N, C-alpha and C positions, 0 to 999 in steps of 0.2 A: 504494500500500500504506500503510495506517495503522499507525504504530508504537505499540506499547504502552509506557508509561513504564517504564524500567528494563529493557526487553527487548533482547536482542542482535539487530540486524538480520540477521546471518548465520544465527542460529538460526531466526528467522521464515521466512527464505527456504528453509531446509532443511525446516521443517515443511510449508510450502506445497508443496514438491516431493514430499514424502512423501505428502501428501493427494492430490495430482494423480496419483501413481502408484497409490495405493489405488483412487481413483475409476476410473482407466483399467483397472486389473485387474478391478474389479467389473463394469464395462461389458463388458469382453472375456468374462468368465465368463458374463454374461447372454446375450451373443450366441452363445457356444458352446452354452449350454443350449438356446437357441431353435433353433439349427441341429440339435442332436442330437434334439430333440423333433420337428422337421420331418422329419428322416430316418426316425425311427421311424414316424411317421404315413404317410409315403410308402411305406415298406416294407410296411405293412399294406394300403395302397391297391393296391400292386403285386400282393399276394397275391389281393386281390379281383378285379383285372382279369385276372389270369392263370388264375383258377379254382383256385388252390392252396389256397383256404380250405377246400375240402371235396373229398376224393378220391372216386373212383367207388364204393368200398366203402361209404363213409358215405352216399352218395346212394342206393345200393341198399338199405341198411338203413333209411334214412328212408322210402323208398317202401314197403318191406315192412311196417314197423311201422305206418305211416299206413293202409295197406290193412287190416291186422289190426284197428286201432281202429275204422275205418269199418265193417267187417263186424260187429264185436262190438256196437257201439252200435246199428247199423241192425237187427241181429237182434232186439234187445229192443224196438225202436221200431216197426218195420214188418213184421218177420218175414223168414225166409230168402228166400222167393220174390221179395219186393219189393226187398230190399237187393241181391240178386245181379243183378236186372234193372237197378237204378240203377247198380251198379258197372260193368256192361258199357257202359252209355251214357256214363257219366262217363269211363271209360277211353278209349273211342274219341274223345271230345271232347278230352280233355287230350293224347292222343297226336297229335292234329292240331296243337295249339299247339306241342308238343314238336318235331315234325317241322319246323314252320315256323321255329322259332327256330334249330334246327340248320342248316337250309337257308340261312338268311339271315345266318349268322355270329355269332349270339349266343354268349356265353361263360358258363361256370358255370351250365349249364341244369339245373334240378331239377324233378322231378315228385313231388307228394305229394297225399294225400287228406285231407280235413277232415270229421270226423263231422258229420252233419246238413246241411252246406253243399255237399258235393261234392268237388271237387279243384281243384288249381292247378298252374301251371307258372311258374317264375321263371327269370330269366336277365338277363345284362347286355347291353344293346343296343349300348353303345359308340357308334361312328359309323355304325350301321345307318341307312340313309335312312328318312325318315318314312313313305314309301309302303310300305316293307317292314314297318315296325312295325305299320302299319294292317292290312296283309294278315295278319299273325300273329294279330291279333284275330279275323279272320274264319275262319282255318284251324282253329278249334275247332268252331264250330257247323256249318260247311258240310259236312264229311264226315258228321256225324251226321244232318243233314237228308237227305242222299242215301241213307244206310242206312235211315233211317225211311221214305222213299218206297218203297224196294225192298221193305221188310217190309210196307208197305201193299199193294203189288201182289200180294205173296205171300199176304196174307190174303184179298184179293178172289178169288184163284185157288183157294185151298185151304180158306178159312174156318177156319183153324187159330187157336185162341185164343192160342197162343204168339206167332204173327206179329202178331196184333192188339195184344197187350201191348207187344211190342217196337216196333212202329210208333208207338204212342201215346207211349211213353216217349221214344223218340228225337226225335220231332217236338215234343213238349211242352217237354222240357228244353232242346233246342237252339234252338227258337223263342223261348222265354223269355229265353235268353241274348242274343238280338239286341236286346232292349229297351234304350233309351238311359239306363239307370240304373246308377250306380256301385255295385258293381264288375263289372257284367256286360260282356260282350264288345262289345255295341253302344255302350256309353259309351266304352270304350277306343278303338274305331275313330273315333268322333266327336271324342274328345279329341285324337287324333293329327292329325286333319284340320282341325278347327275350333277346339275349345275351347282348345288350347294356345297359340293366337295371342293370347289375352287372359286373364290370370289372374283377372280379376274375372268374366268370363263363365264360366270354368271353375268358379269358386267358386259362383256363383249357380245354375248348372245342377246341380252336384253336390248342393247343399243341397236344392234343390227336388225333384230326383229321389229323394234319400234320404227326404224327408218323404213323398212319394207312395208310395214302396215300403213305408214303415212303416205308412201308413194302409191300404194294400191288404192288408198282413199282418193288421192289426187287424180289417178287414172280413171277411177269409177265415178268421180264427181260426188263422193259421199263424204261429207266433212266430219262425220262421227268417227270414221276410221282415221282420218287425219289427226283429229284431237287425241284419240287413243294412242296413236303412234308417237306423237309429240310428247304426250304425258309420260309414256314409257321411257323415252330418252331423257327428258328433263329430270325425272325423279330417280333415275338410276344411280346418280352419284350419292344420294342419301342412303340408299340401300347398301351401296358399296362401302360407305363409311361405317355403317352399323355392323356389317359383316366383318370389317377389319378390326373394329373395337372388340367384338365378341371373340374373334380369333385370338387377339392379344390377351384378353381377360381369361380365356379358357386355359391358356398356358400358365397363368399365375394363380388361379384358384381352382378348387375342386368343385365340380358341379353337383356332387352328391348332396342329398338332402334326406331328412328323416322320412321313413315310409309314410305314404299317404299324406304327405305335406307338400304344399306348393310354396312354402315360405322360403325366402332366401336366407341361408345360414348367416349369422351375425358377421363373421369374418369376411365372407364374400360380399355382404351388403355394403360394408364400408368401402371396399375396393371399387365396387361397381358404381356407387354413388359418386365417389371422388373422380372416377374416370368420366362419368356422364357430366359432372359439373365442369370438368376441364375441357371436354370436347364440345360442350354446348353451353358456353357461358351466358348466352342470352336467355336461357331457361331459368327464370327466377322463382316462379311459384312452385311449391312442393308438388302440386298436381301434375304440372308439366314435366318436372324432373322424374316423377314416379312413372309416368307413361314411358319415358325413354329407358329408365332402369328396368321396367318390366319387359320392354322389347329386347333389351340386351340380355336379360336373364333367360328369356325363351330361346334366343339364338345360341346362348352358351350351352344350354341343355339339349338342344336339337341335335339329333344324329341321323344320318341318312340310313336307309335300309341296308341290310346285308347284301352281298353280291348276288346270292341266290334269289332273294326277294326282289332285288332290283331287276334282274333278268326277267323274272316272271311278270313284273309290272310293265316292263318295256314290251314284252310279247303281247300282253293284254292291250296295251295302247296301240301297238301296230295292228292288232286284230280289229280294233274299233275303227281305225283309219281305213283299213281294207274294206270293212263292212260298209262304211259310208261311200267309198269309191264304187263298190259293186252295185249298191242301191242306185246311185245316180247314173251309172253306166246302163243298168237295166231299165231305168226310167227313160233314158235317152233312146235306147233301142226300141222300147215300147212305143214312145211317141213317134219315132221315125216310121215304124211299121204302120201305126195308125194313120199317119199323114199320107203314107204311100198307098 
């Protein structure tokens, strides 16, 4: 200790002790604030994981309002006959996804419609195995293709225009969803089986697919495809960033958790929250940080299917694509023969 001229050594020691106590109290206050912040964030994550973020009444209202908007916008865009037809097809499609998520143990499952684009089902997969997540992607288009085929046979038997329109709508919309472009179901299946194994591969395929989708929309004069393709490209960087963070975190923490629990282990929680705060400094509210932490935790725990299951899923996917191709080839031959 360096003594100042004329200073009392005892007073200097008292001052140093006082400063040490102040520093210690400040450090303790910072630790308590960080712990309180972590508890608030984890409470929000718990709400998300338990599905308490939205009750059944809110989900029902969301579905009803989205259907109303879908019908209203579609009425002025396509007319009642077309929008009701599309609504039936999309409802069957999304009901398949919804049933798959419920069957495989997803939580906080929601269904809603999006004007111009169709519908969507969201849910938290938690520790649902990769092969089940891949099957969920196929459980939307598969029922629709079966219904479309049945309507096609009914049309051949009755020559009813209604059955023809139903068959065409079910087969076109569900067959289109099997294409490997984000955000279509074909991309989600391939992502669960192949693309998720390498984030650079996922980024490249997503950007290329989005560009092709946008170009197809420009060629066809259908701006919805252009919007889908542009969105796929624009939002790909965010998914790439999350995948990189999850990959880094997976190497530093153990994703294991107590049986039948979706909670993040305390040690892992502190690391994930700190990483989310550092990577997304603009997220200030606990709810916003919790959503990002929850997203990272799901990515950390996610594992692709084994190679045997992956091969089986790819064969199933190829079979569905072949099925759609054969159906449309048969329809083309039938129409050509009828015209001749």
